[in-house]
N, C-alpha and C positions, 0 to 999 in steps of 0.2 A: 898709103898710110891708113892704118885702121882708125875708125872713129871711136870715140869714148864708149859709145853703145856697144860696138862690136868687141872692144877690149874687155868690157865688163861681162859680156855674155859668155865668157869662158867658164864662169861659175855655173854649176849645174842648177837648173831650175830658175836661172835669172830671168826676171820679167820686169816690165814697166806697167804702170797703171794704164789701162786701156788696151793692153795686149790681149789677144785671143789665144786660148790654149792650143787649138789645133793649127794655128797659123804662125804665131809669133814667139812662143815661149820655147827656150832651150830645154829639151827633155833628156833624161827623166826629170820630173818635177814633183814636189810635194804640193798637193792641192787640198785646200779647205773650202768647203761649200758654205757660203754665208748663211743661208736659210737654216740648214741643219745645225750649224754652230750656234747661232742665236737661240734656236729652239732648245738645245742642250743646256746652255747656260741658264736660261730662264727656268727650264724644267727642274733642274737640280736645286736651284736656289729656292724655288717654290716648295719643293718637297721638303727640304731641310727646315725652312722657316715654318711650314705647317706642322713639322714634328717638334716644334719648340726648341730647336737647336740653332747653332750658328754654323756657318760653312767656312772652312779654311781649305780651299782646294789644293791638292798636292801639285805644286808647280813643277816638280821634277819631271812630270809627264811631258810637258812641252818646252819648258824653259823659254817661253815666248812672251816677252813683256807686253805685247799688244793684247794677248789673251789674258794675262794677269789683270790688265787695266779693265777689260770688259767684265771679268769676274768680280772685281772689286766694285765697279760701277753698278753692277746688278745687285749688290748687297752683301758680298762676301765679307766676313769678319776680318780675315787676314789671308795670307798665303802660307801653305806648308811647304817646306823645303827639306833637303836631305843632307846638306853640307854647308860648311862655312863659306866656300867659294860660291855656291849657288845663292846663299844669302846676300853676299856682297853684290853679286850681279843684279839680284832683284832690287836691292836698296838703290843701286845706281840708276834704276829705272823707276824710282818713285814709290816702291813698296815700303811701308812704314810699320807693318806688323807681320812678324814671321814666327811661325811655330816650326822649329827645326825638329822633326820627328826622328831624331838620331842623337847619338852621344857626341859631345864636343870634346875631341881628343887631340892632343898635340899642341905644343906651345904656339906654333905658327898659326894654327887655326883659332886658338883662343885669342891671339893678337888681332886677327881680322875682326872678330866679334867685338872685342874691347874697343877697337877704333870706332866701330859703328855706334856703339853705345855712348860715345861722346856726344851724339846727337840726342837730346832729351826727348825728341818726338819719336824715336825708334823704340818699338816695343818688341822684345825678343824673348823666346823661351826655347830651352833645349832639354834633352832627356839625360837622366843618369840612371845607372842600374848596378853600380859597384862602388864600394868604399874607396878604391884606388882613384877612380875618376873624380869622386867627390872631393878627396883630399887635394888632388892636382888642381881642380878648378878653384877650390877655396883659396889655395896658396897663390895661384896666378892672379885671380881677380882682386884679391886683397892687395897684392903688389901694385896693381893698377888703380886702386882706389875706386873700384866699380863694383856694384852689387849685381849679380847675375841671377835671372829667374830660371829655376830648374824645375823639372817635373820628373817624378819617378816613373820609369817604364816597367810595366808588369807584363811578363811574357808567358809562354807555354812551353812545356818540356818538348824538346826537339824542334822548337821554332827558331826565331831570330833572337834579337837581344831581349833584355828584360829580366827582372827578378823572377825566379821560378816558383817561389812560395810566398804566401801572404806574410809569413814571419820575416822573410828577407826584406820585404817592403817596409815593414814597421821598423826594422833595425836600421835600414838605410835612411829613414826619416830622422832618426836620432843622430846619425852621422852628419846629415845636412844641417841640422840645428846647431851642431858644434862649429859650423863654419859661418862666421858673421857676414862674409861676402856673398853667401848664397841665400836665396829666398825660395822656399818650397811653395810653388804656386799651383800645383795640380798633379794629376796622375794620368798616365797614358797607356794604351795597349794597342795591339794590332792583331786582329782576328783572322787575317787572310792566310795565315799558316795553319789554320785548323781545317783538316780535310777528312775524307772518308764518308762512309755511309751515314754516320750520325753527326755530320758537320753542323747542321742547323741547331740541334740540341746542344752540341759542344760550344757553339758561338754564344748561345743564350746563357749558358752556364758561365762562360768566361766574362760576358758583360755584367752578369749579376755579381760575380766576384769582384770585378773592377769597381762597381758602385759600392759594394760592401766595404771594400778597403778605403775608398774615398770618405765614406761616412765615418769609419773608425779613425782615420787620420784627422778629420775635421773635429770630431768629438774630443780628441786628445789635444787639440790646439796645435797640431803640427804644421798647419798651413800658415803662410805669411799674409794671406789675403782673405777677406771676408767671404768672397764667393770664388773658390778655386775652380780651375778648369778640370773637366773630365772629358777625355777624348779618345776616340778609336775610329775605325771605319776606313777600309780601302774602297775599291771600286766595284766589288762583287757583292758584298753582304751589308751594305750601308743601311738597308731597310731594317734588318734585324737589330743592328746597333741602335738605330733611331728608336725602334719600338721598345727595346730594353731600357734605354735611358729614360724614355718618356713614361713607361709603365712604372718604373721605380722612382719617378719624380726627381730624376737627377737634375733636371732643369730648375727645380725649386731651390735646392741648396747649392747647386753647382752651375757653372757655365758649360753646357754641353756643346762640344765642337766635333763635327764630322769632317773627314778629310779625304773624300774621294777625289781622284785627279783625272783618271782616264775618261770620265764622262764627257769632258769638254769636246773631245774629238770622237769618242766612242770607237767602235771597230766592226769588222765583219767576222770576228772570230770569238775569242774567249769572253769578251765583254758583251758581245751580242748574245751569247748563250747565257751569261750571268743575268742579263737584263730580262730575258725570257723567264728566268726563275723568279726574279723580283716580281714581275707582273703576275705570275702564277700565285705567288704568296699574297699579293696585295690586290684583291679584286676591286678595291676602290680607285686604283690607278687606271688611267686610260692609256693613251699612247705613251710609250716610253721614249728612250733616247734614240737618236738617229745617227747613223754613220756619217760623219762629216769629213773624214780624212781619206784621201785616195792618193795613190802614186800613179802618174801617167808616164808611159814609155812607148818607144817605137818598136814595132816588129823589125828585127835586125836581119834575120836570115830565115829562109825556108829550105833547109838543106835536104829534107826527106819528106815524103808524103805523110801528112798527119802530124808533122812535127815542126814547131816554130821556136826560134831563139829570140828572146826579147831583151832589149838593152836595159836590163834591170837586174840588180844583184844584191848580194849581202851588204854592200856599201850604201844601198839605197832604201832598204826595207827590212823590217823585222822578220825573222824566220825562226825564232826560238819557240813560239807558241802556235805554229802553223804557217804554211807557205802562203804567199799572196794569192788572192782570189780574183780571177778575171771577171770583169763586170760588163763593160761596153767597148765596142770597137768604133773608132771614128776614122774617116778619111782625112788624111793630113791636108791642111790648107783649105778645106771645104767649109765655108761659113755661109749661112747658119749651119751649125753642126748637128748631125743626126746620129745618135748612138745606136748601134746594133748590138743586141744581146749576144754575148759570147760566154755566158756563165757556164755553158756545158763544156767549155775547154777547161783544162786543169794544169796548173803549174806542178811539175813533178820534181824539180830540183832547182836550186839556185847556187851559182858560183859567185865570185867576187863581183863581176860586172854583167853576168848573164843569167837569165831565167830560161829553163827548159819548159816548154808548154806543149802538151798534147792538144791537137786541134780536133774538135768534135766534128763528126760527119755533118755536112751541110754548111759549115762555116767556111767562107771564102776569105782568105787573107792575102795581102800582098806586102812585100817589103816596103816599109815606110808608113804603113798603117799605124795608128795610135790606139793603144789599149789602156783603159783605166783599170786599176787594181785596188781591191779592198785589202786591208791588212788585219793582222791579229796582234794585239799588244802594242798600242800606239806609242808607249814610252820609248821603245827601241826602234821606232821609225823616226820620230822627231829628232833624235840625237844624231842622225846621219845627215842632217840638213842645216845649212846656214840661213836659208831663205825659204819661206813657204808662200804660196800664191793663194790669196783669198779671192774667190770668184763668185759672180752672181749666177742667176739662173741661165743666162745666155753664155756662160763659160768665159766671160770677160774678166780680166784681172782688175779688181777694184782696190786692192791693197797688197803690198808685199810685207811679209812679217818676218823679222829677223829673230833667230834663236840666239841664246847666249850660253851654250854649254861650255 
């Protein structure tokens, strides 16, 4: 007869507090290192506060309520999310201020938000960028007797959502004003779609335009609040947005809100590279963010010389922005655990449940060994897991963290 522990252990990555990664945890597993995690939360909160802004971390990165709580406890103004269902999940875990950096479209999604707004302690904002959406929201929330806080999204040609011209922004403000059930509370943009050789100057120009529009709307009396929100910033260019907002005194007339999300776990790929660029631009900053997220998995097969198959695949780790990066090898069951550097090895391909890894000369592996892997783009690793393991420096599980995708 299986025990409750053995029955539950069929979930990948299942662990109990006190378990050790190399001895007790069902692998593959999503692993978060406490020291790096706490460093990242404190580092970003300090950076944003010192920039005269507020932090609303993008929660869609992790959808992990335990991380939301740590970010809020560290001083975050609220949590950014991407959908009505994410908002409902965050609310169910105690989040009471949400900036939904997306359009609220569809009656069923509007109903989810209207139900949450029955709680007077819940503070919610969503984006609009088209008169059709404004009309639909106005009609629906009027029928529910609820006033909805909206913000105009300003975008770039070829980018994602958002009004494409400053005139479209001004016209949309008039459409919002015609809807008594809508309150225009700010303006929002996303700079992460600006690329190319002149990305830095393009982002600064975009931020300047965003502030200019906010001033124009405020001067015309378009906003429903005395200190409207101005917000932008993903996880790569937050320093440029912070500098632009501060230089143009956005914080004086507006509530400046930055929204990076991936910083909480950081990575060994695209955001590691982006962080190096931040530190190059900002000589006043010392140590930056640290990778806190790893995926641990077993060597499953050694079918050919110099070739290993690892029990890790597309269902376990992001592969859209780079393949997993081998870090350390551990001997299964051996505690205290000593990690041997295997960074010279290379993952060459991933399938649904398998990773192909070339084994560097001098690296000795056996079936059953454990390899820790770094990732690129943490958002698309978190969403493959129901449970993550928070570990201490000794690789002992000190907390299990559930996701709510």
